[in-house]
MIVEXDO-386026 format. One record per residue (C-alpha): residue in three letters; x, y, z. Coordinates in steps of 0.02 Angstrom, whole numbers, plus 50000, padded with zeros to 5 digits. Each point is the difference from the previous one (the first is absolute). Layout:
# MIVEXDO-386026
+------+-------+-------+-------+
! resn !  east ! north !    up !
+------+-------+-------+-------+
!  ALA !     X !     Y !     Z !
...
+------+-------+-------+-------+
END
This chain:
# MIVEXDO-386026
+------+-------+-------+-------+
! resn !  east ! north !    up !
+------+-------+-------+-------+
!  MET ! 56235 ! 54744 ! 54500 !
!  ASN ! 49857 ! 49980 ! 50099 !
!  ASN ! 49858 ! 49854 ! 50035 !
!  ILE ! 49801 ! 50059 ! 49972 !
!  PHE ! 49997 ! 49825 ! 50164 !
!  GLN ! 50132 ! 50100 ! 50125 !
!  ILE ! 49902 ! 50040 ! 50133 !
!  PRO ! 50088 ! 50162 ! 50120 !
!  SER ! 50026 ! 49887 ! 50169 !
!  ASN ! 49950 ! 50155 ! 50098 !
!  LEU ! 49818 ! 50014 ! 49908 !
!  GLY ! 49916 ! 50052 ! 50159 !
!  ASP ! 49826 ! 50075 ! 49981 !
!  GLN ! 50028 ! 50085 ! 49863 !
!  GLU ! 49920 ! 49998 ! 49826 !
!  ILE ! 50186 ! 49998 ! 49885 !
!  PHE ! 49972 ! 50119 ! 49806 !
!  GLU ! 50158 ! 49975 ! 49881 !
!  THR ! 50036 ! 50086 ! 49837 !
!  ILE ! 50066 ! 49871 ! 49901 !
!  LEU ! 50011 ! 50096 ! 49818 !
!  ALA ! 49919 ! 50171 ! 49977 !
!  ASN ! 49962 ! 50163 ! 49864 !
!  PRO ! 49879 ! 50126 ! 50003 !
!  THR ! 49870 ! 49852 ! 49927 !
!  LEU ! 50052 ! 49844 ! 50060 !
!  LYS ! 50043 ! 49934 ! 50186 !
!  VAL ! 50021 ! 49842 ! 50051 !
!  GLU ! 50011 ! 49938 ! 50192 !
!  ARG ! 50017 ! 49851 ! 50101 !
!  ILE ! 49849 ! 50009 ! 50141 !
!  ILE ! 50041 ! 49901 ! 50159 !
!  SER ! 49843 ! 49996 ! 50120 !
!  SER ! 49988 ! 49927 ! 50173 !
!  GLY ! 49829 ! 50009 ! 50064 !
!  GLN ! 49995 ! 50190 ! 49965 !
!  VAL ! 49819 ! 50052 ! 49918 !
!  THR ! 49909 ! 50142 ! 49935 !
!  GLU ! 49954 ! 50141 ! 50133 !
!  ALA ! 49820 ! 49981 ! 50035 !
!  GLY ! 49907 ! 50113 ! 49874 !
!  LYS ! 50142 ! 50022 ! 49898 !
!  TRP ! 49981 ! 49961 ! 49814 !
!  TYR ! 50147 ! 50009 ! 49888 !
!  ASP ! 49983 ! 50102 ! 49820 !
!  GLN ! 50132 ! 50016 ! 49911 !
!  GLN ! 50032 ! 50094 ! 49854 !
!  GLN ! 50074 ! 49868 ! 49895 !
!  ASP ! 49976 ! 49817 ! 49953 !
!  GLU ! 50064 ! 49856 ! 50122 !
!  TRP ! 50052 ! 49852 ! 49959 !
!  VAL ! 50030 ! 49877 ! 50141 !
!  ILE ! 50065 ! 49803 ! 50025 !
!  LEU ! 49994 ! 49924 ! 50200 !
!  LEU ! 50172 ! 49901 ! 49948 !
!  GLN ! 49976 ! 49941 ! 50180 !
!  GLY ! 49870 ! 49973 ! 50172 !
!  GLU ! 49806 ! 50044 ! 49986 !
!  ALA ! 49904 ! 50181 ! 49993 !
!  GLN ! 49847 ! 50050 ! 49974 !
!  LEU ! 49943 ! 50160 ! 49874 !
!  SER ! 49831 ! 50091 ! 50037 !
!  TYR ! 49916 ! 50138 ! 49873 !
!  GLU ! 49884 ! 50121 ! 50042 !
!  ASP ! 49861 ! 49923 ! 49901 !
!  GLY ! 49999 ! 49852 ! 50124 !
!  ARG ! 50137 ! 49874 ! 49916 !
!  GLN ! 50105 ! 49891 ! 50071 !
!  ILE ! 50159 ! 49911 ! 49937 !
!  ASN ! 50079 ! 49906 ! 50078 !
!  LEU ! 50195 ! 49957 ! 49944 !
!  LYS ! 50126 ! 49859 ! 49992 !
!  LYS ! 50150 ! 49981 ! 49963 !
!  GLY ! 50033 ! 50029 ! 49808 !
!  ASP ! 49816 ! 50099 ! 50004 !
!  TYR ! 50033 ! 50165 ! 49906 !
!  LEU ! 49843 ! 50123 ! 49957 !
!  LEU ! 50003 ! 50160 ! 49922 !
!  ILE ! 49929 ! 50140 ! 50086 !
!  HIS ! 49947 ! 50138 ! 49885 !
!  SER ! 50040 ! 50201 ! 50038 !
!  HIS ! 49878 ! 50083 ! 50134 !
!  GLN ! 49921 ! 49818 ! 50024 !
!  LYS ! 49997 ! 50019 ! 50191 !
!  HIS ! 50055 ! 49871 ! 50127 !
!  ARG ! 50081 ! 49924 ! 50134 !
!  VAL ! 50105 ! 49832 ! 50065 !
!  ASP ! 49891 ! 49946 ! 50150 !
!  TYR ! 50114 ! 49852 ! 50025 !
!  THR ! 50191 ! 49978 ! 50006 !
!  SER ! 50065 ! 49812 ! 50043 !
!  ASN ! 50156 ! 50006 ! 50113 !
!  ASN ! 50048 ! 49814 ! 50025 !
!  PRO ! 50070 ! 50023 ! 49836 !
!  PRO ! 50016 ! 50174 ! 49981 !
!  CYS ! 49897 ! 50047 ! 49826 !
!  ILE ! 50136 ! 50072 ! 49868 !
!  TRP ! 49915 ! 50093 ! 49873 !
!  LEU ! 50067 ! 50055 ! 49807 !
!  ALA ! 49902 ! 50163 ! 49981 !
!  ILE ! 49999 ! 50098 ! 49824 !
!  HIS ! 49961 ! 50187 ! 49960 !
!  SER ! 49942 ! 50067 ! 49855 !
!  ASN ! 49874 ! 50059 ! 49897 !
!  LEU ! 49980 ! 49824 ! 49931 !
!  MET ! 49833 ! 50041 ! 49928 !
!  ASN ! 50052 ! 50181 ! 49925 !
+------+-------+-------+-------+
END
């Protein structure tokens, strides 16, 4: 048994991606961020839709069209495939705990 809120004691400066469940059409993962952001000038351009909920912490996402979204504990959103986005901020006290579902949700 595992606990979604348990954070490794040796987190350090690394971002953690843990696959919880996966098959050819679906992936559920837990992400732990503690200050990490998307590299300057880089945009995520994913092949699948991503539904994500922030379970702990605060974060800010931005889209290529200039929109910004501030997320706090409990906020969730759907990022459509090929919707270019980036992470501009993640809190480190407390660290962000995300639950992400990657799939072709809109097809």
